[in-house]
N, C-alpha and C positions, 0 to 999 in steps of 0.2 A: 376626737370622738371615736375613730376607728381603733386607736390604740387602747382606749378605755374598754371598748366592747370586746376586743380581742383578749385583754387581760381578764375580764369578767368571765369569759367563756373558756379560759385557759387555752387559748389558741396561740397561733404564731403569726407575727406581723413582719412583712417585708416591704421595704421601699426601694424602688428601682434607682432612686437617686443616691442610695448608700452603696458604695463600692463593694462592701462585704456581702450585703444582701443580694446585690446584682450577680456576684459570682455564684452564690448559693442557688439562686433561681436558675441560672444557666446550667449548673451541674445537677439540678434537681435534688439538692441537699436539704430536704424538708423533714420536719419532725412528723413522722407518720403516726405518732401517738396523739397528736393534737387534733381536737375535733373541728377546729376552724383554722383556715389559712386566709390571711388578709394580705392583699397585694396592692400597694399604692403606686401610682404613676407608671403602671405596667405598660401603658400604651406607647411608651418611649422605647420599648423593646421591639425590635423589628419583627420578631417572630412570636409576638404575644398571643395572637389568635391560635396558632398551632399549639403553643404551650398550654393554653387554657383548655382547648378542646381535648388534648391528650390527658391532661390532669383530671378533667371532669369525667371523661369516659371511663377512666381506670379507677377513680376513687370517690365518685360523688355519693355512693351509698354509705361510706364511712366518714366523709369529711364535708363540711360546708365550706364554700369558697366565696370570699367577699373581695371585689375588685373596685378600687376607687381611682379617680384621676381628675386633674384640673382641666382636661380637655374632653371633648365628646368622643368616648371610646368607639362608638359605632361608626364614626366618620374617619377614624385613623386605622383602617385595617390593612396592615402591610402583609399581604398574602391572601390566599383564597379560601382558607379554612373557615367554614361557616359555624357560628355558635347558635344558630337558630334552634329554638326550643330548649336551650340549655340554661337560660338565665332570665331573670326579671331585672329590668332597669329601674332606677330610682333617681330622680333629680334632687340634688342637695342645694337648697337655696340659701342666700343670706338670711339672717334673722328676720322674722316678721313680727308685727305688732302683737298679734294674737299669741304667738309662741312666747314672746317675752313676758306677756301678761299672764301666761300659764292658763290660757283659756282652752277648754275642751273643744274638740272638733265638732262642727255642726254638720249634720247630714245634708247632702245637696238639696233635697226637696225642701228643707226648712230654711236654707240659707237666705233666700230673698226676704224672709220675715225679720231678719236681723235680730235674733232672739237674745243676743248677748248685750250686757251693759257696756258702755264705751271703755276703751282701754285708757289707762291713766295718761294725763296730758304729758307728764315728763317722759314717758316711754316714746310717745310719738315725736316729741321735740328732740329727743336724743337720736332717734333714727334719722330724722331729717338733717341733723347737724353732723352726725358721725358716720352715717351709712350703716348697712346691715352686716358687713363682714365682721367676723369675730374680733380680729386684732384691733381695728380702730374703735369698734363699739365698746368692747370690754375695757379698753384703755381709758375711755372717758374724757380724753383731752382733744379739743378741736385742733390744736397745734400738732400734736402727735399724729392725729388722723390725717392731716394734710401731708405730713412727712411720709407716712405710710403710703398715701395715694401716689406720691411722686415715685417712690421706690417700686410700687406695684406696677405702674405703667412701664417703667424701664425694664423690670424683670419680665413682664409679659412679652414685650417685643424682643428683647435681646436674649432671652433664654427660651421661652416657649415657642415663639415664631421661628427662631433660628433652629431649634431642635426638630420641629415638626413640619416645617414648610421649606420648599426649595426656592428661596428668594434671598436676594442680597440687599434689598431696599429697606433695611431695618430703620434707618433714620427717617425716611419718608413715611413709613408706616406709623412710626411714633408721632410724627407731625400730624398725620391723619387722625390718630386716636385723640390727640389734644384738640384738633379742630372740631371733632364731632361733639364736643361739649357745648358748642354754641348752637347746634341744630337738634339737640335732643328734644323729642316731643313734636318736632315739626315734620312736615312732609319732606322726605329725603330727596335732595337734588344732587345726584351723582355728577351731573354736568357742572354744577357750581363748584363742587369739591375738586373736580378735575382741573378747572381753571385756576383755583387757588394753589394747587400743588404742582401744576404744569406737567401733568402726565396724561396718559390716554384714559378714555372713559372706561374701557375694559379693565385697565390696571386698577383703578379705584374700586370698581365693582369686585374685583378679585380680592383686594385687600380687605374690604368690608366683610367678604365671605370668610376670610381667615380669622378676623376678630370675632365673628359669630361662632365659628367652630371652636374657638378657645373660650367661649362663654364670657367674652368681654362686653359684647353688645347683643341685642336681639331686635328683630324687626317684626312689626305686625302689618298685616295686609288689610286693604279696605274691604268693606262689605258693600256689594253692589247689587241690590235687588233689581229685577228687570224693569219694574214700573218707575224707578227713580233714576234720574240722570246722575248717577254716582260715578266717582272715579273708580277704575278697575285695577290699576297697576301700581299707583304711587304708594310706597310704603312709608311708615313712620319708624324711627329708630330710637331705642332707649338703651341705657346702660344697666348692667347687672349691679354696678356700684352707682346708685342714683345720685350720689354727691358730686359726680363729675358733670352733671347738668348745670349750666352756668347760672341761669336766672332762677329766682325763688319759685316762680310759677312752673317752670320746666322741671325743677327738682321735685316739687310736689306731685306733678303729673307722672313723673318717672317712678316715684315711690308707689303710686297707685297701680301703675302698669306692672311693676314687679310683683306686687301682691296678687294681682289678678292672674299673672302668668303662673305664680305659685299654685293658685287654685286649679288652673288648667292641668298642670303637671301632677298635682296631688290626685285629681279625679282619675287621671289615666293610670298612675303608678299604684294607687291604693284601691280605688273603687272599680277600675277597669272600664271607666266611662269616658267617652271622648267629648271634650269641650274645645271650643276654638275662641281665641282672642282676636278681635278685629277692631277697626275703627270705621267711622262713617264720614264721608265727605262727598258733597256734590260738586259739579263743575261750576256752580254759581257761588260756592264758598260756604254753604251750610255744613257744619261739622259737629260731630259728637266724638268725644275722646275715646270711648271704649264701648264695644258691643260684644257681649259673650253669646256664643251660639251653643245650643245644646241639641244634640241629635240633628245638627245641620240647620236648625231654626233659631231665630233671635230669641233670647231668653232674658238677658239683663242688659240695660243700657246705663252707662255711668258717665257723667260729665263732672269734671274736677274744676273747682274754683278755689282760689286762695281765701276768699271771704264770701259771706252770704250775699247773693245777688238775686234779682228777679229771674224767673225761669228763662233759661238760655233759649234763644230763638232757634239754634240748630237742633237742640233736643226736641223742642216742640215740632219742628219741621219733620224730623224723623218719625216721631210717635203718631203724627197725623196721617202718615203715609204707609207705615210698616207696623204690623202687629208685633209689639214687644211686650210680653206680660208684665215685666217689672222695670222701673226706671228710677234712677237716683241722681239728684244733683247734689254733689258732695262738696262741702266747704271745709277748709282747714281751720280757720280761726273761728272764735266763738260766734254763734248765731243761733237762731231758732231752728228747732227740728219740728217739722210738721208734715202732715199728709196734705198733698195738693189735690185739686180736682183732677179726676182721670182725664187723660188725653187719649182719644181713640179708645183702644181696649187696654191701655196701660195703667197699672197702679203706679202713681208717681209720688215720690217722697223727696223732701229736702232734708238732708241729714248731715251730721258731722263726719269727718273722716275717721275720728276715733270710734264711732259706732260701726261704720261699715267694716273697718279693718278688724274689729273685735270678733266678727263672725267668720272671717276668712282663715284658712289654715295657716 
């Protein structure tokens, strides 16, 4: 995508992984007639912050600068040079259903009305079977997607972790990454993982942090209103590649989580508005898969089900006690879509995943 954009704007593209490009970056051998410079994987350069700061300060009036990478650039700052006020960040996600169906973006205020028609069934089925990363999705083969997934896991640990983190426990981190497939969508128990891997609690927590920084997994925190006996610290874990979730239910829930996270990032990156993605769980076991906060207050609750079912007891429990303007019970497989009687102050609908995802970025 960046190569195509650079070519369209007659710019110059550099990849830190290319030895020739690497030498040119270090020697500042750039085409100063190009209106755009694009740098990929630049965070692997130990002095990348100082390099960008100097380049921006000297040339930003004549040149645009685009920096991309597979790891979180803001978390890999080798050196003290600050880029504050010099850039806008943008999260690049795997393909989403609305994107593949070529749906226009829905303004945030209109989103709870779900104004778009459902995305085609084959789009949603392909995303669930192949994942949203370009290589496996565009390949169209479940066998090739499985092969890509194996290679990706090995490359993630043996290249990215090795290059960016000071750890020698690559084999055990790879085992942890595989083990997480069975706990996706569940409340994360680091202690249980510690026992399986026979390492210290802090070690497992550190390794999960590494996988987060490399955008392999993400965690969501619980929402705990004062009036409800909700858990406050236990987090749930999901994959950026939702096909790594082992069970069909966990995979579907992970796909919904990824689309909602995309909404959160899009709101911040494009609209400049802060949303938060949480889940709800009480100490008695009542749980709702997702709760979106807007301006710090509950906005949309989402409960994901593989098939149409009666109203979930956890969702009813939340809506009876917390003011949530909009709530959806979302089912994957065919079922009726209908407006339900309001619970508390919440407008409650039972809808298909194809309809919900059609209105998300």
